[in-house]
N, C-alpha and C positions, 0 to 999 in steps of 0.2 A: 223736379218734384214741386208741387204747390201746397202751401201750408195755410189753412183757414183758421182765423182767430177773431173773437168778439172785443178785444182790447182796442182803444182809440189809437189812431195813427199818430206819429210824432207831430205832423202839421196841425192836426186838430188840437193836440195837447198845447202847442205853442199859441194857437188862437185863443184858447180858453184862458191861458195865462195872461195874455195882453188885456183881455176884457176884465179880468178880476180886479185889478188895481183901481181903474177909474170907478168901477161900481162901488168899491169899498169907500173911496174918497167921497163920492157923491152922497153915499149913505151917511157918512160922518158929518158933512156940511149941512145936509138937510136936517139931520138930527139936532145939530147945534142951533140952527136958525129956528127950528121948531121949538126948541126949549125957550128961546128968548121971547118968541111971540106968544108962547103958551099962556103966559100970565096976562097978556093984553087981551087976548081974544079967548080967554079960558072958557068963557061961556058962550062964544060965538059959533057961527056956522063953520068957520075954518077949523075949529077944534074937532068938529064932528067928522070932517073929511080927513084931516091930517093924521089923526091917531091911527086909524086902520092902515093908511098908506105907509106910515112910519114902521109899523109892525111888519108889514109885508116886505119892506125893503130890508129890514134886519134879518128876517127869515131867509130871504133870497141870498143874502150875503153869506149867511152861515151855511146854507145848502151848497152854494157854489164852491165854498172853501173845502167842504167835505168831499165833493166830487173831484176836486182838483187833487187832493191828497190820494184819493182812490186811483185816479188816472195815473199818477206818478208811480204808485206801487205796481199797477198792471203793466206799465211800460217797462219797469225793471224786470218783471217776470218774463215779458215777451223777449227782451234782449237776452236773458239767460237761456230761454228755450231755443231761440234762433242760434245762439252759440253752440248749444248742445247738438242741435240738428246738423249744423255744419261739421262739427267734430265727428258725429256718427257717420255722415256721408263720406268724410275723408277716411275714417277708419275702415268702413266697408270697401271703399275703393282700394285701399292699401291691401286689405285681405285678398281681394280679387286679383290684384296685380301681382302679389307675391305667392299666389297659390301654385302648388306643384302640378296641378291639372289645368288643362285649358278650360276657361270659363267663357261660354258664348251665350248671349241672350238674344233672342229674336222675337219679333212681334207676331201677331196673328197672320200677317201677310208673308212671313218667312224672311223678313228683312233683318239683318244683323243690327242690333242696337248697342251691344256691349261686346268687347273683344279684349281679353287680357294679354299680358306679355307672354305667358306660356303658350297661348294659342298661336301667337306669332312664332315662337320657337318651334312648335310642333308642325304648323301648316305652312309657314313661310310668308303669310300675308301680314302686313303691318296693320295697326289699328285704323289708320287713316284709309288704307285700301279696303279693309273689310267692312267697317261700319257703313251702313247704307246700301250694301250689296245684298242680293239674295243669298241665303246660306247655300242653296243648291249650286250656285256658281263658284263657291269657294272650296268647300271641304268634301262635298259628296261626289263620288265617282260617277261618270256619265251613265253607267249602266243602271244605276238605281235612283237617278234624279227624279224621274217621273213618279216612281213609287213613293219618294219622299213628299212630293207635292200632293199626291192623292191621299197619303196618310194624314197630312196636315188638314186638308179640306174635310176628310172624314171625321176627324176629331172635332173640328169646329161645328160640324153639323150634328154629331151624335154624342160627343163627350167621351168617346171610346177611342183609345189608342193602344195598340198591342205592345209598343216599345216604351211607353211612358212609365215612370216611377219604378224602374228596375234596371239592373246593370246588364248590358249586352255587349258582345264583341262583334264588330263589323269592320269592313274595310273602308278606309278614308283615303282622300286624295291630297297630296301635297301641291303647293303652287307650281312646282316643276313638272307635275303630271304623274309622278310615281304614286303607286298605291301602297298602303301599309296598314297593318292591323291596329285597331284602337279599341279601348274599353270605354263605353259611354253610358251615362244615365241622364235622362231628360225629365224635368219636372215642370208641369204647367201651373200657372197662377193667374187667377182672374182679377183684374183691376177695373172696376166699373163695369162697362159693357164689353170690354175687350180682354184678350188673353196675352200673356207673355210666356215664353218658354225658355227655361234656363238649362243649358247643357253643360255637363262636366265630363271632360274627355281626357283620356290618358293614353299615351303611346305605349303599346305593348309589344313593339317589335323585338326588343331584347328578350322579353319574357317568352315570346313565341319561339325565338331561336333556342333559348335554354330548354323549353319544353320539347321541341323537336329533337334536339341533341340528346336529351335524356331519354326520349322515346326510342331514338336510334340505338343508343347504348343498351337499353332494356331489351329491344328486339333482338339485337345481336347476341346478348347473353342468353335469351330464351331459345334462340335457334341453336346455339352451340350446346345447350343443355340437353336437347332432344335429338340432335342429328347424330348419325352413326358414322358418317364419313365426310370428308371435305367436299367431295363432289356433290353430296346432298345439301350441305350447309351453304355453299357459296351462292347459289341463286337466291336463296331467302335472305342472306346477309346483304347482297347487293340491292335487293328490293327494299329492305328495311332502311339501309343507309341512304340510298339514292332518293327513295320516296319521302322519307322523313325530313331530309335536309334540302329537298326541292332541287336536286340535280336532274339533268335531262337524259343522260346517257352514261353507261358504265361498262368497263371491261375488266375481266380478271385474267391475268397473265401468269402462266405456270412455267417455272424453270425446267427446261428439258436438259437434264444433266448429261445425257449421252451425246447430244449435239451442241451443247453449250449455248443455247438461245432461249429467249422467252417466246412461248407460244400462247395464243389466246385460248382459254379454256371455257369461258362463259361470257355472255353479254347480257346487259339489262337496258331496257328503254322505258322512259316514262310514258304513260298513256298518251300524252299530248305530243310526243316526239314522232315526226312522220318520215323524214328522209331516210332512204335506204342505201344510197351510194357509199357514204362514209362508213356505215356499218359493214357492208360487204367488203370494202377495201381493207378495213382494219382486221376483219375476221380471217383474211388470208395472208396476213403479214407475220413476220417474226422479227425480233429485235436482239441485237448483240448488246453486250454490256457497254453502257455509256451512250447508246443510240436512242434518241427520242426521250420522251418523258419516262416510259417504263424502263428503258435501259439505264437511264441516269439513276433512277431510284434503286435499281438492282445493283448498280456499281457503288453508290454512296451509302445505301442502306438507311436513308432518311426520307421523310415525306417531302414532296415538291409541290409548290403552288405556282401556277402560271396565271397572272391576272387576265391577260388577253393574248391569245395565240396570234392575233393579227399583227402584234408588234414584234413578234419573234419568228420571223420567216425561216430561221435556220432549223426549226423543229420539223421533223418529218410529219406529214399529214396536216401541217398548219394551213396550207392553201385549201385543201379539201374541207377541213373543219370550218374555216371562215366562210367558205362558199355555201355551206349548209347552215350557217348562222350560229355556229358554236364558237365560244370565246374562252371562258374560264375553264381551267383544268386543275384538278387536284388528284394526287396519287400518293399512295403510302405502301411501304413494304410489308410482307408477311414473313416473319422470321421464325424458323424452326431450329431449335438447338443452336442458336447463334448465327445460322446461315439464312440468307434470303432465299426462300423457295417460291415466292410468288409476289405479284404486284397487283394492287387494286387501283383502278383509274376511273375518274368521273369527269364528265364534261357538262358545261352549263351554257345556255344561250345568252346569259347575261355576263357582262364584265364583272368578275368577282374580285373584290378587294381582299388581299390576304388577311386572314383571321387567325391570330396565334392560338386562341382557345380552340378553334375548330381543328387546327393542325395537331394540337395535343390530343384532342379527342380521337382523331383518326389514327394517330400513333398508338393510342390505347386500344382501339379496336383491332389494329394490326397485331398488337401484342396478345390480345385475347384469342385471335384466330391462330396465331402461332402456338399458344399454349394448348389450344384444342388439337392441333396437329401433333404436338408432342404427346399429348394424352392418348390420341388415337394410335400413334405408333407404339406407345407403351402398352396400351390395351391389346393391340394386335400381337405384340411380342409376348405378352402374358398369355393370350389365347393359344399361341403356337407352343409356348413353353408348357402350358397345361396339357395341350394335345400330345406333345412329346412325352410328358410325364405319364399320361394315361397309356400311350403306346408303349413306353418303356416298361411300365408295370405289367401291361398285358403280355409283352414279349418275355418279361422275366418269369411270369407265371407259366407261359407256354414252354419257356426254356427249361424250367424245373421239371415239367412233365416230360418234355422230350429227353432231358438228361436221364431221368429215372427210367424211361422206356429203353433208352440206349444202354443203360447199365445192365438191365435184365437181358436185353438182346445180346449184349456182348458175352455174357456167360453162356447163353445158348450157342452163339456162333463159335465161341472158343471150342466147345465140345464138338460141334459139327465139323468145323474146319480141322480140328486136331485129329479126330478119329478118321476123317476122310484122308488126311495125309498118311496116317499110320496104315490105313488099308491100302493106299496106293503104293506105299513102300513095300508091302508084303505081296502085292499082286504083280506077277510077271508081265512083261510086255506081251500084248496079243491076247491077254485074258479078257473074255467078253465083259466081265464085271468091271473091268478097269475103266471103260468108257463111261459107264453109269456113275462110277464113283468120281470121275473127273467132272461130270456135270454137277454133281452134288457140291463139289468143292468150288466150282465156278459160281454157283448160286450163292454159296456161303460168302464168297469174296465180294460179290455185288452187294449182298446184305450188309457186310462189314463196311462197305463204302457209304451206304445210307446211314448207318449208325454214326459213322465218322462225321457226316454232314450234320446230323442231329446234334452231336456234341459240339461241333463248330458253331452252330446257331445258338445253342444254349450257353456258349462260352465256358464249356467244361472239358474241353480237350487239353491235352498237354501241349504247351507252346515252347518250342525251342527258339526263343527270341535272341536276336543278336543285332548289333549295329550294322545297318546295311545302307547302301546307296540305292535309292528308289530308281534313279535313272538307269543304273546298271542292271537292275532287275528287269526293267522294261526293255532295254536293249537286248538282253539275252533272250527275251521272249519274242522278239520282233518277227523272226521267220515263222515260228510256230503260230503266232497270232494271225499272220497273213494267210497261212494255209487254213487256219481254223475258220475264219470269216469268209474265205473265198475271195482272194484278191482280184479275181477276174471281174467281179461285179461290185465289190466294195473297196473303196480307196481307204487305206489306213494311213493316217497323218499323225506324226508325233511332233510335239512342240515342247521340248524339255529344257528347262532353265539350266544354264551352266552353273556348276558348283552348288548344286542343290544340297540343302542341309541333310545330315544323316538322320535316320529314324531307327527306332528299335522295334523289330518285329521278326516274325518267322518268315524267312524268304519264301518257303514253300506255300505258306498261307497267302502271302501277298500275290504270288503267281495265281493262286486259286481265285482270289478276288478279281484280278484283272481278267482272267479267262471267263469267269461266270458273267461279268459285265459285258465282255466282248460277245459272248454267245447270245445274250439277250439283245444286244444292239444288232447283231446279224439277223436275228429272227424278226426284228422290227423293221428291217429293210429288205424285204423279199425281192424287190426289183432293183436293188443296188442303192448306193448312197456313199456317205463318207463317215468314217469312224475316226474321231480325233482324240488323242491322248495327250494331256498336258500336265506339266509339273511346275509348281511355283513355290517360292519361299514367301510366307505370309507372317507378318508380325502384328499382333493384336495388343494395342496399348491399354485398352480398357474393354470390359465385357461388351461384346457387340454381336450383331447378327449378320451372318453372311449367307444370303439366300434364306433357306429354311433351317439353317444350323446356327445355334447359339454357341458362341465360343467364349471361353474365359481368356483372361489376359495371358499372353505367352507367345511363343514362336511355334509355327506349324509349317509342315510341308503339305501343300495342297495337290492332290491328284484329281484331275478332272477327265472324265470319259464322256464324250458327247457323240450322239448319232443324229442323223437326219431322217429318222424313221417316222412312223405314223403317230408317235406320242401316246399319251395316256390321259384319261380323265381324272378329276379329283377323287372320284369314288374309287377308282382302281388304285391310285396312289396311297389311299388310306389303308390298304391291305397289303402293300408290296412286300413288307418284311415278315409277314405271317407265314409260318411253315405250311407247305402243301397248298398254298394259294397260287394259282396259275391262271393265265388267260389263254394258254395254249390249248390245242385240241387234246382230247383224251389220248394218253399214251405217248405224247410228245414232250412231256415235262413232268418232273416230280414236284415242282413247287418249292424246292429247297435251295435253289440257286441264290436268290437275293437274301433269304433268311440266313444262309451260310455266310454270305458277304457281311451282313449286319453283325453277326456274332464275331467274326474274325476282326472286324474293324473295332468293335467295342472292346474286345479282349485285348487288343493292341493299344488301348487307351485313346483311340481316335473317335471322330464323329463323322457321320455320313448323312447326306441330304440329297434328295432327288427332286428335280424340277422338270415339269413336262406339261405340254398342252397338246390336245388332239391336233394332228397335222403339223406340229412345230418341232418334232423331235424330242429327245430326252437328254438331260444333262445330269450326270451323277458326280457329286463333289465329295471328296473324302479328305479329311484333315487329320494328319498324323502328327503327334507332338514331336518337336525336334529333340533328338537324343543328346543328352549331355556328354556322353562318352565319345571319344574320337572314333573315326572310321577304322574298322579292323581290316588291315591289308595283309596280304600274304598269299602264298600258294595254297590253293584248296587241296586238301588231301582226300583222296578217295577212300571209302570204307573198305577195309580188307576183311575178307571172310575169315572168320575164326576157324582154325583147323579143328575139326571135330576130334576131341580127345575123350576117351572113356574116363569117368571119374570113379573115385572110391571113397569120397567123403560122405559123412553122415549129414543128412538134410532133414529138418523138421518142416513139414508142409502143413499149413493151416488154411483151410478153405471150407466155407460153409455150403457151397454148391456141390452136390455129390458128383455131378457130371464133370465139372472142371477139376475137382479133386481127383477123380479116378483117372482122367486123362493125364494130369500132371504127374501123378504117382507112377503110372505106367511108363511115361516118357523118361522120367528120371531113372527108373530101374533099368530100362533098356539101355541107358547110357552108363550103367555100372554104379550108380549111387545107392547108398543105403538110405532108405526113406522111412521116416517116422511120420505118421499121419494123425492129424487132429481135426475135428469138425468145427471147433470154435476155440476161443481164447482160453477158457478155463481148462478145457481138455489139453490144450497145448502146454499149459504150465504144468499140469500133472505129468504129461509125458516127459517134459524136459526135466522134471525133478527125479522121476524114476529111472530115466536112462542113465546107464553107468558110464558109457564111453563119452567121448567129446561130441559136440554138435557144431559142425563147421558153418552151417548156413541155415538161417530161418527164412522160409518163403511164406509170406502171409498176405492174404487179401486185406484190403484197407477197410472196407465197410463190411462188418459182420455183426450179428446179434450178440448181446451180452458184453462184448469187449471188442474194441476196434483193433485193427492191425498194429498201429503205433503203440497202443497201450500194451498189447501182448509183447511187442519188441522191448519196450522199456522194462517190463517186469522180468522178461527172460534174461536181459542183459545183467540184471542183478545176480542171477544164478550162474549165467555163463557169459561172462564179459568177452570171451574170445570169439563168440559167434558173430557172424556177419548177417546182414539183413537185406532181403530183396522183396520189395513191395510189388503187388500186382493189383490192378483195378481197371474196371471199365467205366468208372464214374469218379474221376479224380476231383471231387469237390469237397474233400475232407479238409478241415482247418489245418491239418498237419502240412498240407501242400502250400498253404498260404503263409505259414510260419517259416517255411524254409527248412524244416527239420529233415526233409527227405531230398536227397539229391536225385532230381528227376532224370538226369542224364546218365547216372551210373548205377543207381539203386532202385530203378523202377521199370516195370514191364507192363506195357499197355495191353489191355484186353481189347479185342480178341487176339490171341497169339497162336502160333503154330508150334508143334513139337520142336521144330528146328530153332525157332525164335527162343523158346524156353531153354533149350540145351545150350545155345550160344550165350545167352545172358547169364545163366548159372555159372558157366565156365569163366566168363569174363569177370564176374564178381569174385569168384573163388581165387582166380589167378591174381587179381589186384590185391586181394587180401594177403596172399602168400608173399607177394613182393613187399607189401607194407610190413 
């Protein structure tokens, strides 16, 4: 810098000082001599000349002394200003050198004139190397150098520059050739006829990394918030992570539990990535635990960073990767409920130095994906549970309707079957009417079977549950099942676990379940196939889902019946357990088979689920709770027919249905009993009060208007404690059965019954009472 000043220079000051003393001395001498001669020549010519000259010399001396003092003062001021200027320059240089940003100053030709220490730290050029060089040759990438020169010329010509006096983010070049992002502001300044340009530059590599990582995390969170499945989310997640963090290639590996390997589920490529060979090769591979980068991540459950695959030849695919220019590898696990279920793997064409913060971020992304999978599983379980609840509620409503219909039908069938038997007993063999009456009875028997199925579906039939061995039930049915399905075209295969746990169920109902499912399997394999029946002990330690069945904690015996038939669609499966729903041709099915199975299983405390796909067969899985009681062993006793004996006891019959009441009254009278009849509970109590003699037995319907059968029995017992009770019902859903107040094995008669059934049961109850 050049400083202009009007003050005299030091040399001039010294010259004036040397001249001042002689002039003062000369003035004093001349003045003295003049004074001596003044008297002599006072009036002479010399006085005329000397007096003005003497005055001039005195004035000059005084003026010279004044200028000298002024020059001294100005010299002091100049020294002070020079010192201040030097201090200002040093201060400005210190500020520039200690600035956190790079400070670069160039002239109008683009030549670097100032270069601070931070510029050296950011760009690698020393001050000595950079000053005097064109800026374009130091920090500007080759791709934009010409644009820089044109922009500089344009500003010098027009005074307009699009990047001046504002902050911009551009790519810069390091001395070693690598490019990196910087934030820069350039300010022009005019000095005289030329310009200088001051640039303030900041390396924003770390900020860009943080922004990209934040963008990747935000993108992953956004994707997971709107995706409905992992398959939908993974492609978007890989694009978000790979694109934001500037990787070149990525793969997502899914654990195949059945085969115990990792399989590639999805791949992602950056737009700039071209080679295909490595992608195709990886897409056809699988990895075992501990094999390669994906296998090691699966085995260890932690992220893995490989700086350069070229230095680790032991890794599978390393040679192929390096051949296609891939070096750095990063992978992290996807954990679901504590178990690794997937691995995400990314490749880079750059050698990637390990980054602890990035590893933590990737682990966090893996955790988010795992939480999404857990949430997806929980939501799917909730959806299935809600569907099961809706199905259960619908089945419950249909069951109540079916049970009510069965109750009414049982009353009608009791009358039809009963009177048909009475008529057959009175008609001799060969009587033309006998054949007609036999057909009536057969039809009534078939109708009774349908109502029994309805009751089984609605879970309102009487169950004679006992502790049984499921394997034993299946083995006893083996021959019948083979004949039923046609063993000439369908192979029956049984896989029964030894020492299967006992279950508590009605053996007859279990046989009905197996037969119904076997018949359905047979119909699904018209051209032959295989029917497989399996049993397994299953322990559930916490609430879990097995297939489509949600099980509570406990021990179960699993019965599986599989076929290789044509399978079913989801739409058909949604209606499987509805009564009267069938896919068979008209007249070939009642639609009650699976609904009966459903009712029996649920009434036995079990759960049932069916899985099927078109063309893939059907698997029916049933879970029966393990019985706490031990297995009941012993010789099976066959039921002995009760010898028909004529009775003479007094029986009070209470029945609200006139048809059933008339049939029961006639049957009992035919067997010698004295019968008192009542249409409802109040009338029964009146009859019981008025009757003088003993009443040995009360036969009452359970469900009646005004007063139920158990209520009638309770009140009658107060009047006649010696009387015994026999209940009859076609709809055993009264709370009395749930409370256990009625012995269903000894004191209950299921409708529809025949006259013979009624006579035998009455005799059995009365004889037991006599013994008691």
